[in-house]
C-alpha positions as CSV (number, residue, x, y, z in Angstrom):
1,M,-16.1,-6.5,-14.9
2,P,-17.6,-3.8,-12.6
3,P,-17.9,-0.2,-13.7
4,I,-15.7,1.5,-11.5
5,L,-11.9,1.5,-11.3
6,N,-10.6,2.1,-8.1
7,I,-6.6,3.0,-7.7
8,A,-4.5,3.8,-4.5
9,S,-0.9,5.1,-5.6
10,Y,1.7,6.8,-3.8
11,Q,5.0,8.4,-4.3
12,F,8.0,9.9,-2.3
13,V,9.5,12.9,-4.2
14,E,10.4,16.4,-3.6
15,I,7.5,18.8,-4.4
16,E,8.6,22.4,-4.2
17,N,5.4,23.8,-4.8
18,P,2.6,21.6,-3.5
19,S,-0.2,24.5,-4.3
20,E,0.8,24.8,-8.1
21,L,0.5,20.6,-8.4
22,R,-2.9,20.7,-6.6
23,Q,-4.2,23.5,-8.7
24,S,-3.3,21.4,-12.2
25,A,-4.1,18.0,-10.7
26,L,-7.8,19.4,-9.3
27,A,-8.4,20.8,-12.7
28,E,-7.9,17.5,-14.3
29,C,-9.6,15.6,-11.8
30,N,-12.5,17.6,-12.3
31,R,-12.3,17.4,-16.4
32,L,-12.3,13.5,-16.1
33,Q,-15.2,13.7,-13.4
34,L,-13.2,11.2,-11.1
35,K,-14.0,11.4,-7.3
36,G,-11.5,10.7,-4.3
37,T,-8.6,12.2,-2.0
38,I,-5.1,13.0,-2.9
39,L,-2.6,14.4,-0.5
40,L,0.2,16.6,-1.5
41,A,3.4,17.3,0.6
42,P,7.0,18.5,0.4
43,E,7.7,14.5,0.6
44,G,5.8,13.3,-1.9
45,I,2.0,12.6,-3.2
46,N,-0.6,10.0,-2.0
47,V,-3.6,9.2,-4.2
48,F,-7.1,7.7,-3.9
49,L,-8.9,8.0,-6.8
50,A,-12.3,6.0,-8.3
51,G,-13.9,6.6,-11.8
52,T,-14.4,4.8,-15.2
53,E,-11.5,3.1,-16.1
54,N,-10.9,5.3,-19.5
55,E,-10.8,8.5,-17.3
56,V,-8.6,7.1,-14.1
57,R,-6.2,5.6,-16.7
58,A,-6.3,8.9,-18.4
59,F,-5.4,11.1,-15.3
60,L,-2.3,8.2,-14.6
61,A,-1.3,9.3,-18.0
62,W,-1.3,13.0,-17.2
63,L,0.4,12.4,-13.6
64,R,3.2,10.3,-15.2
65,N,3.9,12.7,-17.8
66,D,5.4,14.8,-15.1
67,P,9.0,13.2,-14.3
68,R,8.7,13.3,-10.6
69,F,5.8,10.6,-10.9
70,A,7.2,8.7,-14.2
71,Q,7.7,5.6,-12.1
72,M,4.5,5.6,-9.8
73,E,2.8,2.5,-9.7
74,A,-1.2,2.1,-8.4
75,K,-2.8,-0.9,-6.8
76,E,-6.1,-1.1,-8.7
77,S,-9.7,-2.8,-7.4
78,W,-13.0,-2.7,-9.2
79,S,-16.4,-1.9,-7.5
80,E,-20.0,-0.9,-8.7
81,A,-20.6,2.0,-7.2
82,Q,-18.4,5.4,-7.0
83,P,-16.7,4.9,-3.4
84,F,-16.1,8.7,-2.7
85,S,-18.6,11.5,-2.4
86,R,-16.2,14.2,-3.7
87,M,-13.0,15.0,-5.1
88,L,-10.5,16.6,-2.6
89,I,-6.7,17.3,-2.9
90,K,-5.1,18.6,0.2
91,I,-1.8,20.0,1.2
92,K,-0.3,18.1,4.2
93,A,2.9,18.6,6.2
94,E,3.5,15.0,5.6
95,I,1.4,12.6,3.3
96,I,1.6,10.1,6.0
97,R,2.2,11.5,9.4
98,M,5.0,10.5,11.9
99,N,6.1,13.3,13.5
100,H,9.9,12.0,12.7
101,P,11.9,14.3,10.8
102,T,14.9,12.3,10.2
103,I,12.4,9.6,8.3
104,Q,12.8,10.2,4.8
105,P,11.7,7.8,2.1
106,K,12.1,9.8,-1.0
107,K,16.4,9.7,0.2
108,G,16.3,5.8,-0.1
109,R,13.8,3.2,0.8
110,A,14.1,0.4,3.6
111,Q,14.5,-3.4,2.2
112,F,11.5,-5.0,1.1
113,I,10.2,-8.3,-0.2
114,S,7.5,-8.9,-2.5
115,P,4.2,-10.6,-1.5
116,K,5.4,-14.3,-3.5
117,Q,8.4,-14.3,-1.6
118,L,6.7,-13.7,1.8
119,C,4.4,-16.1,1.2
120,A,7.1,-18.5,0.6
121,W,8.5,-17.6,4.0
122,L,4.9,-17.9,6.0
123,D,4.8,-21.4,4.2
124,R,8.1,-22.6,5.7
125,G,8.1,-20.7,8.8
126,T,11.2,-19.2,8.4
127,D,13.4,-16.5,6.2
128,D,15.9,-18.2,3.8
129,L,18.4,-17.7,6.5
130,G,16.3,-19.6,8.9
131,R,15.3,-16.9,11.0
132,P,11.8,-16.8,12.3
133,V,9.3,-14.3,10.7
134,V,7.3,-11.9,12.4
135,M,4.7,-9.9,10.6
136,L,4.1,-6.6,12.3
137,D,0.8,-4.4,11.4
138,T,1.5,-1.4,11.4
139,R,-1.8,0.0,11.0
140,N,-4.4,1.4,13.5
141,A,-6.2,-0.8,15.7
142,F,-9.6,-0.6,14.7
143,E,-8.2,-1.9,11.0
144,V,-6.8,-4.7,12.5
145,E,-10.1,-6.0,13.9
146,Y,-10.7,-6.2,9.8
147,G,-8.2,-8.7,9.3
148,T,-4.6,-9.1,9.3
149,F,-1.9,-11.9,8.9
150,A,-2.1,-15.0,11.2
151,N,-0.2,-14.1,14.6
152,A,0.9,-10.4,13.5
153,L,1.8,-8.5,15.6
154,N,-0.5,-6.0,16.9
155,L,0.6,-2.5,18.5
156,Q,-2.7,-1.3,19.2
157,I,-2.1,2.5,18.2
158,D,-4.9,4.6,17.4
159,K,-3.0,6.9,15.1
160,F,0.5,6.1,12.8
161,S,2.2,8.4,14.4
162,D,2.4,6.4,18.0
163,F,4.4,3.9,15.9
164,P,7.6,4.9,17.2
165,A,6.5,4.9,20.8
166,A,4.8,1.8,20.7
167,I,7.4,-0.4,18.8
168,Q,10.1,0.5,21.6
169,P,8.6,-2.2,24.2
170,H,8.9,-4.6,21.8
171,L,12.5,-4.5,20.5
172,T,14.4,-6.8,23.0
173,E,11.8,-9.8,21.8
174,L,12.2,-8.9,17.8
175,Q,16.2,-9.1,18.1
176,D,16.5,-12.2,17.2
177,K,13.8,-12.4,14.2
178,T,13.1,-11.1,10.7
179,I,10.5,-8.5,10.9
180,V,8.1,-7.7,8.1
181,S,5.9,-4.7,8.6
182,F,2.9,-4.2,6.5
183,C,0.2,-1.9,6.2
184,T,-2.7,-2.0,3.5
185,G,-0.9,-0.3,0.5
186,G,2.6,0.1,1.7
187,I,3.1,3.6,2.4
188,R,3.1,3.2,6.2
189,C,5.7,0.8,6.1
190,E,7.8,3.1,3.8
191,K,8.4,4.8,7.0
192,S,8.0,2.1,9.8
193,G,10.6,0.4,7.9
194,L,13.3,3.1,7.9
195,Y,12.5,3.5,11.7
196,L,13.5,-0.1,12.5
197,R,16.7,0.3,10.4
198,E,17.3,3.6,12.3
199,L,16.7,1.5,15.6
200,G,19.2,-1.4,14.3
201,A,16.7,-3.9,13.5
202,Q,18.9,-5.2,10.4
203,H,16.6,-7.9,9.6
204,S,13.5,-5.9,8.8
205,Y,11.3,-5.8,5.4
206,Q,8.7,-3.9,4.3
207,L,5.9,-5.9,2.6
208,E,6.0,-4.3,-0.9
209,G,2.4,-2.9,-2.0
210,G,1.4,-3.8,1.2
211,I,-1.9,-6.0,1.7
212,L,-3.6,-4.9,-1.6
213,K,-0.6,-6.0,-3.5
214,Y,-0.6,-9.4,-1.5
215,F,-4.1,-9.9,-2.2
216,E,-3.5,-9.5,-5.6
217,E,-0.5,-11.7,-6.4
218,V,-1.0,-14.3,-3.1
219,G,-4.9,-14.2,-2.2
220,A,-5.9,-14.8,1.3
221,N,-2.8,-17.8,1.8
222,H,-1.7,-16.3,5.9
223,Y,-4.3,-13.7,5.9
224,Q,-7.4,-13.7,8.2
225,G,-10.3,-11.6,7.5
226,T,-10.4,-8.5,5.3
227,C,-8.7,-5.3,4.8
228,F,-10.2,-2.2,5.7
229,V,-10.4,0.6,3.2
230,F,-10.9,4.0,3.6
231,D,-13.8,4.8,1.3
232,D,-17.6,3.5,1.3
233,R,-16.6,0.1,0.0
234,E,-15.5,-0.2,3.9
235,A,-13.3,-3.3,3.3
236,L,-11.9,-5.8,0.7
237,E,-12.1,-9.7,0.5
238,P,-8.9,-11.2,-0.5
239,T,-10.3,-11.5,-3.7
240,L,-10.3,-7.9,-4.1
241,E,-14.0,-7.6,-3.9
242,T,-16.2,-5.7,-1.8
243,I,-18.0,-6.6,1.1
244,G,-20.1,-3.6,1.2
245,L,-20.7,-1.0,3.8
246,D,-22.3,-1.5,7.3
247,Q,-22.0,1.9,9.7
248,S,-22.4,-0.3,12.3
249,I,-19.0,-1.7,12.8
250,R,-17.2,1.1,11.0
251,K,-15.1,3.2,12.9
252,N,-14.1,6.8,12.4
253,P,-12.2,6.4,8.7
254,S,-11.4,10.2,8.7
255,K,-8.2,9.2,10.5
256,I,-6.6,7.5,7.3
257,R,-3.8,10.0,7.3
258,D,-2.3,10.3,10.6
């Protein structure tokens, strides 16, 4: 097993004083010699961390000791080297920016589908009701270039806050289909799924845990290529192994949070 454990996790939950949590979380991360990025906002927390297994699990235990984060789950992968250069904890207005105030995942989630059930739908070509299934990629266009589900709808957006406007022209063609929105780890779909429901798309779901969870539970079935990640690993194979960093094809990873 490679020596570095990488985790991605998030929780939509009310955080009344992000500054106070930032101070205590940063102290704990520094104590454990972890590196990565944590985003805090009144709507929740978004975590990308890497370190030795004992230290990463110690931080998760520390975080889950707070009742607000007791149920947080983390998607795991391993690497030979530390993919982050420093430890940052930032306070934002949103942990994933959509600029659509009515969408509040902390008040309730959209419908979700497990990776294994999705694979069964894609094997068959329809959902359990016989409706055609459309995979909706909610990621930025450069991420999609690395890989996506076969025949997925790519909105060609530059940042996630473009999603609401970009999906509008497709609503008519999607009205008789079942929509499954997906992203890297699930966080963007928490908002896109709710937005689709707001637009009246009743047969819409989000892929639970995103592409990374799909890789973990299913593998490469119906997926083409790799999955871009926002650290120096660059992208992961469906086996969750690192493809390695190639700066010649890497595209402005600083926009992950937009």
